[in-house]
C-alpha positions as CSV (number, residue, x, y, z in Angstrom):
1,M,191.0,21.4,251.5
2,R,192.2,24.2,249.7
3,I,192.4,27.9,251.4
4,D,193.0,30.7,249.1
5,V,194.6,33.6,251.5
6,H,195.1,36.3,248.5
7,T,191.3,37.4,247.3
8,H,190.2,40.7,247.2
9,I,186.5,41.9,247.4
10,I,185.0,45.8,247.1
11,P,181.6,46.6,247.9
12,E,179.1,46.9,245.4
13,K,178.0,50.3,246.4
14,I,180.4,52.6,248.0
15,P,179.3,56.1,249.6
16,D,180.6,59.6,248.0
17,F,183.6,60.0,250.4
18,S,184.9,62.9,248.4
19,K,181.7,64.8,248.6
20,K,181.4,63.7,252.5
21,F,184.8,64.6,253.7
22,G,185.3,67.5,251.1
23,Y,188.2,66.4,249.4
24,E,188.9,63.9,246.2
25,G,191.0,60.8,246.1
26,F,188.7,57.7,247.7
27,V,187.3,55.3,245.6
28,S,184.2,55.4,243.5
29,L,182.5,53.1,241.1
30,A,181.3,54.4,238.0
31,N,179.5,52.8,234.8
32,K,178.1,50.2,237.0
33,K,176.1,47.2,234.9
34,A,175.0,43.9,236.3
35,K,178.3,42.4,235.5
36,S,181.1,45.4,234.9
37,A,181.9,48.6,236.9
38,D,185.1,51.0,236.7
39,M,187.0,51.8,239.6
40,M,187.6,55.3,239.5
41,V,190.4,57.5,241.8
42,F,190.8,61.2,241.7
43,G,188.0,61.1,239.1
44,E,189.8,58.6,236.8
45,K,189.5,55.0,235.6
46,F,191.8,53.2,237.9
47,R,190.9,49.6,236.4
48,A,187.5,47.7,235.6
49,I,185.9,45.0,237.8
50,S,183.7,42.2,237.0
51,C,180.4,41.4,239.1
52,N,183.2,38.7,240.9
53,C,184.9,41.8,242.5
54,W,181.7,42.7,245.0
55,S,179.6,39.7,244.2
56,A,180.1,36.8,247.1
57,Q,177.8,34.9,245.1
58,S,179.7,35.3,241.7
59,R,182.5,33.6,243.4
60,L,181.1,30.6,244.6
61,P,181.2,28.8,241.0
62,D,184.9,29.8,240.5
63,M,185.6,28.8,244.1
64,T,183.9,25.0,242.9
65,S,185.8,25.0,239.9
66,N,189.3,25.3,241.3
67,S,188.4,23.2,244.8
68,I,188.7,26.4,246.4
69,D,186.6,25.8,250.4
70,I,187.5,28.9,251.5
71,Q,188.7,32.3,250.2
72,V,190.4,34.9,252.7
73,L,188.5,38.3,252.0
74,S,191.0,41.2,251.9
75,P,190.0,45.1,250.4
76,I,191.6,46.5,247.5
77,P,194.7,48.0,248.6
78,V,194.0,51.6,246.8
79,M,191.3,51.6,249.4
80,F,193.7,51.8,252.1
81,C,193.2,55.9,252.5
82,Y,196.4,55.8,253.9
83,W,196.7,59.2,253.2
84,A,193.7,60.6,253.9
85,K,192.9,62.6,257.6
86,P,192.9,59.8,260.1
87,K,189.4,60.0,261.3
88,D,188.2,60.0,257.7
89,A,190.6,56.6,256.8
90,L,188.9,55.1,260.0
91,Q,185.1,55.6,258.7
92,V,186.2,54.0,255.3
93,S,188.2,50.8,257.2
94,Q,184.9,50.5,259.2
95,F,182.5,50.7,256.0
96,L,185.1,47.9,254.5
97,N,185.5,46.2,257.7
98,D,181.6,45.6,258.5
99,F,181.1,45.0,254.8
100,I,183.6,42.0,254.7
101,A,182.8,40.8,258.0
102,R,178.9,40.7,256.6
103,K,179.9,38.4,254.0
104,C,181.7,36.2,256.2
105,V,178.6,35.8,258.2
106,D,176.4,34.8,255.4
107,R,178.6,32.2,254.6
108,P,180.7,31.0,257.0
109,K,182.1,27.8,255.4
110,N,183.5,30.0,252.0
111,F,184.6,32.8,253.7
112,V,187.2,34.1,256.2
113,G,187.9,38.2,256.4
114,L,190.8,40.2,256.9
115,G,190.3,43.7,257.6
116,T,192.1,47.5,257.1
117,V,192.8,50.0,259.8
118,P,194.1,53.2,258.9
119,M,197.6,52.8,259.7
120,Q,198.6,56.7,259.5
121,N,197.6,56.8,263.0
122,T,198.8,54.1,265.5
123,D,195.7,54.9,268.4
124,L,193.2,54.9,265.5
125,A,194.8,51.6,264.0
126,I,195.0,49.6,267.2
127,S,191.1,50.3,268.1
128,E,189.7,49.4,264.8
129,L,192.1,46.1,264.8
130,E,190.1,45.3,268.2
131,R,186.9,46.2,266.7
132,C,188.0,44.0,263.5
133,K,188.2,41.1,266.4
134,E,184.7,41.5,267.5
135,I,183.4,41.3,264.5
136,G,184.9,38.0,263.3
137,L,187.9,39.3,261.1
138,K,190.9,37.1,262.0
139,G,193.1,39.8,260.8
140,V,194.2,42.9,258.9
141,E,195.5,43.7,255.3
142,I,198.3,46.4,255.3
143,G,200.5,48.2,253.0
144,T,204.5,47.6,252.6
145,N,204.8,51.1,253.7
146,I,202.7,53.8,256.1
147,N,202.8,56.8,253.6
148,N,206.8,56.0,252.9
149,Q,207.5,54.9,256.3
150,N,208.7,51.6,256.5
151,L,207.4,49.1,258.8
152,N,210.3,48.6,261.1
153,H,209.1,52.3,262.2
154,P,209.2,52.5,266.1
155,I,205.5,54.3,265.8
156,L,204.1,51.0,264.5
157,H,205.6,49.0,267.2
158,P,202.4,49.3,269.4
159,F,200.3,48.0,266.5
160,F,202.2,45.2,266.1
161,E,202.2,44.4,269.8
162,A,198.4,45.0,269.6
163,A,198.2,42.2,267.0
164,Q,200.4,39.8,268.6
165,E,198.1,40.0,271.8
166,L,195.1,39.9,270.1
167,S,196.1,36.7,268.1
168,M,195.4,38.7,264.8
169,A,197.0,37.6,261.6
170,I,198.3,40.3,259.2
171,F,198.9,40.2,255.6
172,V,201.5,42.7,254.0
173,H,200.5,43.9,250.3
174,P,202.4,46.1,248.2
175,W,200.9,49.2,247.4
176,Q,202.1,53.1,247.0
177,M,204.8,51.4,244.9
178,M,208.5,53.3,244.8
179,G,209.4,55.0,241.8
180,M,205.8,55.1,240.6
181,S,206.7,58.5,239.2
182,D,209.5,57.1,237.0
183,M,207.6,54.0,235.6
184,N,204.7,55.3,233.8
185,Q,204.8,52.8,230.7
186,Y,204.4,49.4,230.4
187,W,202.8,48.6,233.8
188,L,205.8,48.8,235.6
189,P,204.5,50.0,239.0
190,W,203.1,46.2,239.1
191,L,205.4,44.3,237.2
192,V,208.8,46.0,239.0
193,G,207.6,48.0,241.6
194,M,205.2,45.3,243.5
195,P,208.0,42.8,243.7
196,A,210.4,45.4,245.1
197,E,207.8,46.8,247.6
198,T,207.4,43.3,249.2
199,S,211.1,43.1,249.5
200,R,211.5,46.3,251.2
201,A,208.9,45.6,253.2
202,I,210.1,41.9,254.3
203,C,213.8,43.7,254.9
204,S,212.7,46.8,256.7
205,M,210.9,44.0,259.1
206,I,213.6,41.7,259.3
207,F,216.4,44.6,259.9
208,G,214.4,46.2,262.0
209,G,214.4,43.2,264.4
210,I,210.3,43.1,264.2
211,F,210.2,39.3,264.3
212,E,212.7,39.4,267.1
213,K,210.4,42.1,269.1
214,F,207.5,40.2,268.3
215,P,207.9,36.7,268.2
216,K,204.5,35.9,267.9
217,L,203.5,37.8,265.3
218,R,201.9,36.2,262.4
219,V,202.7,37.6,259.2
220,T,201.9,36.7,255.4
221,F,203.7,38.8,252.5
222,A,202.1,38.7,249.3
223,H,203.2,37.7,245.6
224,G,205.6,35.1,246.9
225,G,207.5,37.6,249.0
226,G,208.0,39.8,246.0
227,S,211.8,39.8,244.6
228,F,213.2,38.8,248.7
229,P,213.6,35.3,248.0
230,Y,215.4,35.5,244.6
231,T,217.7,38.1,246.1
232,L,218.3,36.4,249.7
233,G,221.8,35.7,248.8
234,R,222.5,39.3,248.1
235,I,220.6,40.7,251.4
236,E,222.8,38.1,253.3
237,K,225.6,39.4,251.6
238,G,224.9,43.1,252.3
239,F,224.3,41.9,256.0
240,L,227.7,40.3,256.7
241,E,230.1,43.1,254.7
242,R,228.2,45.7,256.1
243,P,226.9,45.2,259.5
244,D,227.8,49.2,260.1
245,L,224.8,49.8,257.7
246,C,222.3,46.8,257.9
247,A,222.9,45.1,261.4
248,L,221.7,48.3,263.2
249,D,218.5,47.1,264.7
250,S,219.1,43.2,264.6
251,K,222.0,41.1,264.8
252,I,220.5,38.2,263.3
253,N,221.3,37.0,259.5
254,P,218.1,37.7,257.6
255,K,218.7,34.0,256.4
256,D,218.0,32.9,259.9
257,V,214.8,34.4,260.1
258,I,213.1,32.5,257.0
259,G,210.5,30.2,259.0
260,K,209.3,33.4,261.1
261,F,206.5,34.6,258.3
262,Y,204.7,33.6,255.3
263,V,204.5,34.2,251.6
264,D,201.4,33.4,249.2
265,S,202.3,31.1,246.3
266,L,201.6,33.4,243.9
267,V,204.8,33.5,241.7
268,H,203.5,32.4,238.3
269,S,205.7,29.4,237.2
270,S,206.9,25.9,238.1
271,E,210.2,27.2,238.3
272,A,209.7,30.1,240.5
273,L,207.6,28.0,243.1
274,S,210.3,25.2,243.1
275,F,212.9,27.9,244.1
276,L,210.9,29.7,246.6
277,I,209.9,26.2,248.2
278,K,214.2,25.7,248.4
279,T,214.3,29.2,249.9
280,M,211.3,29.5,252.3
281,G,210.2,25.7,252.9
282,T,206.9,24.4,252.3
283,N,205.8,25.6,255.9
284,S,205.9,29.1,255.3
285,I,203.8,28.9,251.8
286,M,200.3,29.4,251.4
287,L,198.3,29.3,248.4
288,G,197.2,32.9,247.5
289,S,195.9,33.7,244.1
290,D,194.9,37.6,243.9
291,Y,191.8,36.7,242.8
292,P,189.9,37.8,240.7
293,F,192.4,40.5,238.8
294,P,194.5,40.0,236.0
295,L,197.8,39.1,237.4
296,G,196.3,36.4,239.9
297,E,196.6,32.8,239.1
298,E,193.6,32.1,236.8
299,S,193.3,28.7,237.8
300,P,193.9,28.8,241.6
301,G,195.7,26.1,243.2
302,D,197.3,24.6,240.1
303,L,200.5,26.0,240.0
304,I,201.2,23.6,243.5
305,D,199.0,21.0,242.3
306,S,200.9,20.7,238.9
307,N,204.6,20.6,240.1
308,K,205.5,17.0,240.5
309,K,208.6,17.8,242.9
310,I,205.6,18.5,245.6
311,N,205.0,15.5,247.6
312,K,201.4,15.2,249.3
313,I,202.2,16.2,252.8
314,D,203.8,19.3,251.6
315,K,201.0,20.1,249.3
316,E,198.2,19.6,252.4
317,K,200.7,22.4,254.2
318,M,200.7,24.9,251.5
319,F,196.9,24.2,250.5
320,Y,195.5,24.9,253.8
321,K,197.3,23.6,257.3
322,N,199.8,26.6,257.0
323,A,196.8,28.8,256.5
324,Q,194.8,27.5,259.4
325,K,197.9,28.1,261.7
326,W,198.3,31.5,260.5
327,L,194.4,32.5,260.4
328,N,193.9,30.6,263.7
329,I,190.9,29.0,262.3
């Protein structure tokens, strides 16, 4: 069995939210054809997408060819809408969550859903988190920061407490990457900004004591944890040498928090995966491909399957057993 915990989906038809709410910035689709469309933001092309980005039916052949039994469907982060008016963002979240829930109801053996919530308003986020559970979603995807607030911010604590009490999984995905205005060439926000952004989120939650305050919280970070696993030595060194700066809210060594959260396996090379396993352990890694986007794993699961250093038991953990625990399925 194989569960891909990191895939994205978008509705084929999106309301004109900009017209409805009276201001720009909401995602729309343009140049729509049978098998392709352009995602638009602020009236400009964000990226070209294929029909497998919106059509659940189109995903099934790819799943079969890669022996993927279940895809975990999550929204595309550009649709988080944390920048929008909270009640408007709530409407967008509800639209996306209902769409994903329907896909999961239609094919319960193939799809598990994660929703999105308006994190810029904690009360609304908790309310929609509760509704996500009611409609059958297993958790929510959130950004690595909330309008540049780090994930340890006290205003977010009630949300994490609610997620823990509701037993809802959290998938942290980079968005609104730091330094984007200074990285306007070479796709640097995706290649450099995203790994840094994910490490920012992990460090914020570790140093902020989130995993101590909410020990039953089930959190996964995208893209193998970004740059965090490969700079953990530096992070620990900073904690040990400058506790006056790093140990303000938690006295626990960052290395001792390993095992309290998950990462996906999307690290793009066998050598990187081997190091990730050495750092994080196979109990904390799950197959994740970023399907259907170009920076994803072209053949989901191959990176794990082709690594001869990984035994059968550990492969089973990464292919599905860890995902079952994370999603509580």
